[in-house]
C-alpha positions in Angstrom: -11.8 11.5 14.3 -12.2 11.5 10.7 -15.0 9.7 8.8 -13.9 7.5 5.8 -15.7 5.3 3.3 -14.1 1.9 2.0 -15.3 1.0 -1.3 -15.2 -2.5 -0.4 -18.6 -1.8 1.4 -20.3 -1.1 -2.0 -17.8 -3.2 -4.2 -20.4 -5.2 -6.2 -23.0 -2.3 -7.1 -21.3 0.7 -7.6 -18.5 2.8 -9.2 -15.7 5.1 -7.9 -17.5 8.1 -9.7 -20.8 7.3 -8.0 -19.1 6.3 -4.5 -17.3 9.9 -4.8 -20.6 11.8 -5.4 -22.4 9.9 -2.7 -19.7 10.3 -0.1 -19.4 14.1 -0.6 -23.2 14.1 -0.5 -23.1 12.7 3.0 -20.1 14.4 4.0 -17.7 11.8 4.7 -14.1 13.3 5.1 -12.2 10.7 3.1 -12.3 7.8 1.0 -10.4 4.5 0.6 -10.3 3.8 -3.1 -10.3 0.2 -4.5 -7.7 -0.4 -7.0 -9.8 -2.0 -9.3 -12.3 0.9 -9.1 -9.4 3.1 -9.9 -8.6 1.1 -13.1 -12.1 1.0 -14.3 -12.7 4.9 -13.6 -9.4 5.6 -15.8 -11.0 3.9 -18.8 -14.0 6.3 -18.8 -12.1 9.5 -17.2 -8.7 11.0 -17.1 -6.6 11.1 -13.9 -7.0 15.0 -14.2 -10.8 14.6 -14.0 -10.2 12.7 -10.5 -7.8 15.8 -9.5 -10.3 18.2 -10.4 -13.1 16.4 -8.2 -11.0 16.3 -5.2 -9.8 19.9 -5.6 -13.6 20.9 -6.0 -15.1 18.9 -3.2 -14.8 18.3 0.4 -13.9 14.5 0.5 -10.2 13.8 0.0 -8.5 10.4 -0.9 -6.7 8.7 1.9 -5.5 5.2 0.9 -5.5 2.6 -1.9 -6.7 -0.7 -1.3 -4.9 -3.2 -1.8 -1.6 -4.7 -2.7 -2.4 -8.1 -1.7 -0.3 -11.5 -0.9 3.2 -9.8 -0.9 5.2 -12.2 0.9 6.5 -15.5 -0.3 6.1 -14.7 -4.1 8.2 -15.7 -6.9 10.4 -13.4 -8.8 7.9 -12.8 -11.5 4.8 -12.1 -9.2 6.9 -10.0 -7.1 8.1 -7.8 -9.8 4.4 -7.4 -10.7 3.8 -6.1 -7.1 6.7 -3.8 -7.1 5.3 -2.5 -10.6 1.8 -2.1 -9.2 3.4 -0.6 -6.4 5.0 2.2 -8.5 1.7 2.7 -10.5 0.0 3.4 -7.3 2.7 5.7 -5.7 2.8 7.7 -9.2 -1.1 8.0 -9.0 -1.2 8.6 -5.3 1.2 11.5 -5.3 -0.6 13.2 -8.1 -4.2 12.9 -6.4 -2.4 13.2 -2.9 -3.4 9.8 -1.8 -0.6 9.0 0.6 -1.3 5.5 1.9 -1.4 2.0 0.4 -2.6 -0.9 2.2 -0.3 -3.9 1.9 -1.5 -7.6 3.0 0.4 -10.6 3.6 -0.1 -14.2 1.9 -1.9 -17.2 3.1 -1.5 -20.8 3.4 2.3 -20.7 3.4 4.5 -23.8 4.9 6.5 -21.8 7.1 7.5 -20.9 10.9 6.3 -17.8 12.6 10.2 -16.8 12.6 10.4 -17.2 9.0 7.1 -15.6 8.5 8.6 -12.4 10.4 11.8 -12.5 8.6 10.2 -12.4 4.9 7.4 -9.9 6.0 10.1 -7.4 7.7 12.0 -8.1 4.6 9.4 -7.3 2.2 8.0 -4.2 3.8 11.5 -2.7 4.0 12.1 -3.2 0.4 8.5 -2.1 -0.6 9.2 0.8 1.9 12.2 1.9 0.0 10.2 2.4 -3.3 7.3 4.0 -1.2 9.4 6.3 0.5 10.7 8.1 -2.8 7.2 9.0 -3.4 6.4 10.1 0.6 3.9 7.5 0.5 3.0 5.2 3.5 2.7 1.6 3.6 -0.2 0.4 6.1 0.2 -3.3 6.5 -2.9 -5.2 7.4 -3.1 -8.6 9.2 -6.0 -10.9 8.3 -7.9 -12.6 10.9 -8.3 -16.0 9.4 -6.4 -19.1 10.4 -4.5 -19.6 7.1 -3.3 -15.8 6.8 0.3 -15.9 7.6 -0.1 -12.7 9.7 -3.6 -12.7 11.3 -3.3 -11.2 15.0 -2.5 -7.7 16.1 -0.1 -8.8 18.2 1.9 -10.5 15.3 1.4 -7.6 13.0 2.6 -5.0 15.5 5.8 -7.2 16.2 6.6 -7.2 12.4 5.8 -3.4 12.0 7.8 -2.4 14.9 11.0 -4.5 13.8 10.7 -2.8 10.3 10.9 0.5 12.5 10.3 3.0 9.5 8.3 6.1 9.4 6.5 5.2 6.2 5.3 1.7 7.6 2.5 1.2 10.1 -0.4 -1.0 10.1 -4.4 -1.1 9.8 -6.4 -2.1 12.6 -9.5 -3.7 11.4 -11.9 -4.5 14.4 -13.4 -7.7 12.6 -9.8 -8.9 11.9 -9.0 -8.0 15.7 -12.0 -10.1 16.9 -11.9 -12.8 14.7 -8.7 -14.5 15.8 -9.2 -13.2 19.3 -6.2 -10.6 19.2 -5.5 -9.2 22.8 -6.9 -5.5 23.8 -3.4 -5.5 26.2 -1.4 -5.4 23.0 -3.3 -2.3 21.9 -3.2 -0.6 25.0 0.5 -0.8 24.5 0.8 0.1 21.2 2.1 3.5 19.8 -1.0 5.0 17.9 1.3 6.7 15.4 1.8 3.1 13.9 -1.8 2.6 13.4 -2.2 4.4 9.8 -5.7 3.0 9.1 -8.7 2.0 11.3 -11.2 -0.2 9.9 -14.6 -0.1 11.9 -17.3 -2.9 11.1 -19.0 -5.7 13.4 -19.4 -9.4 13.1 -21.9 -12.3 13.6 -21.2 -14.1 16.9 -19.3 -16.9 15.5 -16.1 -19.1 16.9 -12.5 -17.7 17.0 -11.3 -18.8 13.5 -14.8 -19.3 11.8 -15.5 -15.8 10.7 -15.4 -14.7 6.7 -15.9 -11.7 5.1 -19.5 -12.1 4.5 -20.0 -12.6 8.4 -19.3 -8.8 8.7 -22.3 -6.5 10.1 -22.5 -2.6 10.5 -20.9 -0.9 13.3 -22.8 -1.7 16.5 -25.0 -4.4 14.9 -22.9 -7.5 15.9 -20.9 -9.2 18.6 -17.3 -7.2 18.5 -16.9 -5.2 21.6 -16.4 -2.1 19.7 -16.8 0.0 23.0 -13.7 -1.6 24.3 -11.6 -1.1 21.0 -12.9 2.6 20.9 -12.2 3.5 24.4 -8.6 1.9 24.1 -8.0 4.0 21.2 -9.2 7.2 23.1 -6.8 6.4 25.8 -3.5 5.6 23.7 -4.2 8.9 21.8 -5.4 7.5 18.3 -7.8 9.9 16.6 -6.8 10.0 13.0 -9.7 8.1 11.2 -12.1 5.7 11.2 -12.9 3.8 7.8 -16.2 1.9 7.7 -15.4 -1.3 5.6 -17.7 -4.3 4.9 -17.9 -7.0 2.3 -21.0 -8.4 3.0 -23.1 -9.8 -0.2 -26.3 -8.8 1.3 -25.5 -5.0 1.3 -23.8 -5.3 -2.0 -27.4 -5.6 -3.3 -28.5 -2.5 -1.5 -28.7 0.9 -3.9 -25.5 2.5 -3.4 -27.0 5.6 -1.8 -28.7 3.5 0.9 -25.4 1.8 1.9 -23.3 5.0 1.9 -26.0 6.7 4.1 -26.6 3.6 6.4 -22.8 3.2 6.7 -22.4 6.9 8.0 -25.2 6.8 10.3 -24.3 3.4 11.9 -20.8 4.3 12.1 -21.4 7.7 13.5 -23.4 6.3 16.4 -20.7 4.0 17.6 -17.9 6.5 17.5 -19.7 9.5 18.8 -19.3 8.1 22.3 -16.0 8.7 22.3 -14.9 10.7 19.4 -15.8 14.1 17.6 -16.3 13.6 14.4 
């Protein structure tokens, strides 16, 4: 299992340059690059500088985060999404970053059937673009009551309906737990359809009440990470695990402390089931 760092974990107190330096120092295998951090980096450096860094160091790029709220958009907004997709595909091709996280919309007044139809349509349309660049789309459900796709089962049904090699999904432990996704569904899943695995933990709140600031380091909260990891092992998933938190308390830490602790906490949980 390769270890990955998601830049959301240091989002308010770091830069792409510093995250890369520190993640390489602490021997992460992979990094998920935030699009805002990428754009800020390119104001100070060239893309060739980024290519050179990855060529000369152990750590490699894994995904871009995130194309947000891609469903039920008007023509102007949707064109912007597709333009952003092309930009990320072109950049990803140059730095060998082959995955883009895609998130559905919130607060939409539609039925589950309509949500499925729209999401399948949009993912197919975006996948047509990404496919030309040999880029994958990782669809991420969000475990909030007002997200149009908020459980593993719902997301997996959509990804299965799309049925394309370059469309898979993100399994985030926080989102899996927060809306009470069913472990039985994960047990039946095709591991090849899980493109990204986000590992994190959460405070002990009722179903539907958790928000990003309730995330905790892996092993410090109420999520049954052992059950999730055991199930992933059983179904044959061993691609990568990316630590992703959006906790304001951790954003106030020095980035080196955050990145070091993230690695230690993640390894301590994963090593019971996987070799890292």
